[in-house]
N, C-alpha and C positions, 0 to 999 in steps of 0.2 A: 329252529329259526324263531325270530320275534315276530309277532303278529297281533293285530287288533282283533279281539274275539268278542262276539255278541252272544250272550247266553240266554237272554230274555228280552223280548221286544220292549223297547222303550227304556230298559234299564241301562245304567252306565256300562259302556263297553270297556274292556280291559286289555292292556298290552301284556302278553304273556308268552312264554316259550311253548311252542307246539312243534310237532314233527314236520319236517320239510315234505312238500307234496311229492307223491310218486309221479313218474312221467308216463302219460298215456302212450300206448303203442303208436298212435297216429298223431301224437302231440309233442309238446316240448315243455320244459321247465325254464322259466325266465327269472333271472335275478332282477328284482324290481329296482330301478333307479329313481323313479318318481311315479306318484299316483294321485290323480285328482280326487278331491272330496266333492261329490256330486249330490244333488238333491235326490236322485234316484237311490243313492246309498241311504239317505235319511228315510225314504219310504220303506226300504227293506228293513232297516233297523226298527221302524215303527210297526212292522208287521202287516204292511199294506200289500205285499206281494206273496201270493200263495205258493210260488215256486221255492221260497226260502224255507229251509229247514234248520232249526236250532240244534246245536250252536253253529255259528258260521262266521267266516271272515269276510267283511265287506270289501268293496273296491272293484272297479271295472274300467277305469281310465288309467292306462299305464304305458310306461316306456321302460325298456330294460334290455338286458343281454341274455341271449340263449346260453344256458349252461348244460343242457342235456336234451337230446332229441331221440324220439322213439324209433324203433326199427322200421316202421312203415313211413317215415318221413324222408322225402327225397331232396327237398329244396333248402333245408336249413341245417346249419351245423353250429356247435358251440362257438361263441364269439360274435355271432350276428347280432346287430343292434336293431331292435324291432319295436313296433307298437302293434295294436290289434283293435279291430272294432269291438264294441261291447257285445254284439251278437256274433258268436262263433258258429258258423254255418257248417252243415254236414257235407255239403258239396254234391249230394246225390239225389235229393228230393226234387220234385217238379219245380218248386220255386228256385232252388239253386241251379238246376239245369237251364232255367230261363235267365240266369244271371242275377236274380233278385235275392241274393244271400241275406239281406237284412230282414227278410221275412221267412227265413228258413223254417220248414215244418218241423225239424228236429233240432232246433238251435239249442246251444248251451250258452250260459252267460256267467263269466266269473263274477263272484260276489252275490249271485242269485241262485243259480242251479248248482253251483259248486263254490268252494272257497275262492276268495278274490285276492286283490292286490294290495290291501292294507297289511302288507307283510314283506319280508325280505325276499321271498320266492313265491311264484304262482305257476300253476300248471294250466296249459291252454290246449284245447282240443283242435284236431284237424288242422295242423299247422300249415300244410301246403295250401289250404284254402284260405286261411284267415290271417296269417302273419303279413305285416307290411314292413319292408326294409326302410329304415330311416336314413335320410341323406346325411353325409358328413357335415358336421358343424351345427346340426340342429340339437339344441340342448334337451336333455331328458325332461326338464321342467316344462319347456315349451311343448315338447311332443306329447306329454301326458294330457294336455288339454285337447288333443285331437280325437281320442277314441270315442267320445260320447257327445259332449256338448257342441264342440266346434264342427265335427263332421256331420252331426245331425242338422245343425243350422245351415251348413254349406249345401247339403243336398236339398233342404227345404227351400232355400232361396233360389238355387240354380236349376233344380230339376222340377220341383212342384210349382214354385213361385214364378219361374221363368222371367225373372226381373230384368228389365231393360233400362238403359240410361234415361233419366228424366222422369221415370215413374215414381209414384209415391208408395212407400212401404211403411206400414204401421207395425210396430213391435210391441206387444202387450206382455209386460214382464221383462225386466232387464237384469236377470241373474246371468249365469254363465251362458246359457243358450241364447238369451235375448241379446246380450252384449255381443256375442259372436255374430248373431244375425245382423245387428247394426253395422259391425265392421265389414261384413261381407257385402251387404247391400250398398253401403257407401262406396266400397271399392268397385262395384258394378256401375256406379254413376247414378244411383237412385237417390231420391230425396226421402229422408227417414223422419218419421214422427215416433218417438219413444214414449211409452206409457208405463208408469210405475208409481207406487205409493211412496217409495224411498227417495228422498232428495239426493242421497249419495249415488244411488243407481241412476237417477236421471242425469246427474252431473257427469257420471262416467259415460253415459250414452252420448251426451253432448260433446265430450272430449273425443269420442270416437267418430264424430261427424254427424250425429243426429241434428237435423235442422230445427226441429221443434220437439219439446218435451211437454208431457201432460201429467199432472199430479192430481191428487184428490181434491185440491182446491180449485182446479182449473176445468173440471169436467162439466160444470153447469153454472150458469150465471147466478142461480139461487143457492148454490152450495149443495153438497151431497147429503147433508144431515136430514134424516127422516125419510129418505127414499128407500124403497125396497130394492132387492138385489137386481131385478130386471130393470127397474127405473135407473139405478146407478149405472148399469151396463149401457143402457140406451143413452144416458147423459154423456158417458165417455165416448160412445160412438158418434154422437152429434158433434162433440168437440173435434174428433178426428175428421169428420166430413167437412167441418167448417174450415179448419186450417189447411186441408188438402184441396179445397175447392171442388167438393163433390164426393169425396171418399177416396180411400186408398185403392190402388190397383192390386196390391198384394198385402195381406195382413197375416201375421203369425200370432197365435196364442202360445207364447213361450213359457207361461207359468203353469197352466192347467187347472182351470176352475170353471164352473158353470158361468160365472159372471164374466171372466175374461174371454171365454169362448164366444159368448153372445156378443160382447162388445166388439170382438174381432170381426165377426160376420156382419154385424149391423153397421160397422164403420167402412165397409167396402163401397166402391162405386159400382155402377151397373157392369156386369160381366167381370167383376173382380174375383180374386182367388184367395180363399182362406186356407191356411195350412195349420193343422193342429199338431203341435210339437210337444207341449206340456202334457204330462200324464193326467188323465181324468179318472180319479180313483174314488170318487164320492158317489158312485152309482150312475144311473142313466142321466145323461146331460141333454136337456131339451134345447133345440136350436130353432131359430125362426125360419122354418122351411118355406113359409109363404113368401118371405123375402128372397130366399134362394131360388124359388121357381120364377117369381115375377121378374127378377133382375138377372136371371141366368147366371147365378154365382157358381163357382167351382169350389168344392170342399175336398181337401186332401188330408190324410194322415201321413206323418213322416216318422220313420222308425230307424234312425241311424243311417249308415252307409256301408256298402259292401267293400271288402278289402281291395277288390280289383278296380274300384273307382278312386282310390286314394291318390294315384299318381298325378292326376291333373291338379288336385288340390295342393299336394306337396310341392309341385313345381311352382305354383304361385306363392307359396310360403317362402321357398328358397329364393325366389326372385325379388322378394320384398314387397309384393303386391298386398299380401295379407300378413300383418305383423301380429302374431299371436302373443308376443311378449306383453303387448298392451292390455291383454285380457287377464293376466295373472295378477291377482290382488294380494296374495300372501303365500309365502313358502314356509312350511312348518316341518317339524320332525314327526316321526311316527308316534312318539309319546303324546303329542298334542292332538293327534287325529281324533281320539274319542271326544274330546271337548269341542273340536270343530264340528263333528257330526251332531252333537247335542245342541250346539249353538244355532243350528238350522231350525230349531223349534221356535225361535224368536226372530226379531228383526235382524237383518244382516249386519254384522259388525263392520263390514267393508264391502265395497263393490268389487266385482270380478271373481275370478276362479281361485280357490285355495288348492294348493298342491302340497302333498306330503312327500318327504324324502326319507325313506326307511334307513 
């Protein structure tokens, strides 16, 4: 099969012919119809994830058709059209038995612990626990956006954020996760303020219903030049508190940096809720815990969504309440995926999610 292969961290990936993956006894092999190009793939390519062993095939957001099922699989057969969470759970550990598959103690992840979906075929573990049947009529390109960014944002907004109509939601970072969060929060009747350095990303957030957008020139009346990182974060937080009349009820760091995490927490109103979605890979991240204590703030991490929780989300997608097609910024071929991955090292070329079709 053809696949994108990374042989050295940060070096250009290559499309080459490799053996088709073997089917796990408890898993399946899926013919990939579409796969998202996610910033988590960029982190793996850069060498930020210790679970990744070279050489490897990136990719963890996918939709496709089952072509082979292992002998221990009961619920899936060739021809089933599926997607899968980026966390493939074991189904047997304490976390899984509690229904919290997204934090499985023995999880595997395509594109990280094993070869992923930047390929014509991908092997997936524990199919009876992890596969999600796609409803008829949902395009593979649309479905490929579900497995990581959209599902993560959905759970962050609905489970951790507990967003209600009329509340203010601040979204820091308007990439795939952030724009998904904007769409979901607006659908819940929330008022959204979107923060991003990119004018294109802010424009996309506004098109999805963000009531206010904040950029680098808006975060302080004196301008951001010369401020240290904490001061810049506090200036952004002050701008959020000003436009929301006292602070956001719910705030997401959808980017993942010490500055955006601090800005998210400091931009909350009293008893507000911060949800950390973006990966924090630069070492320990100090947060203003004095503010957390004094204002009784709630802090959550959000790590994807279990397969058994997809049904409610998919029902809203099929009903037209959540229009994922509005999040797709570009559709490319597999040969273009290495360049799309490398492009994440610089400013985004476009807003929204890039999806590769093998």
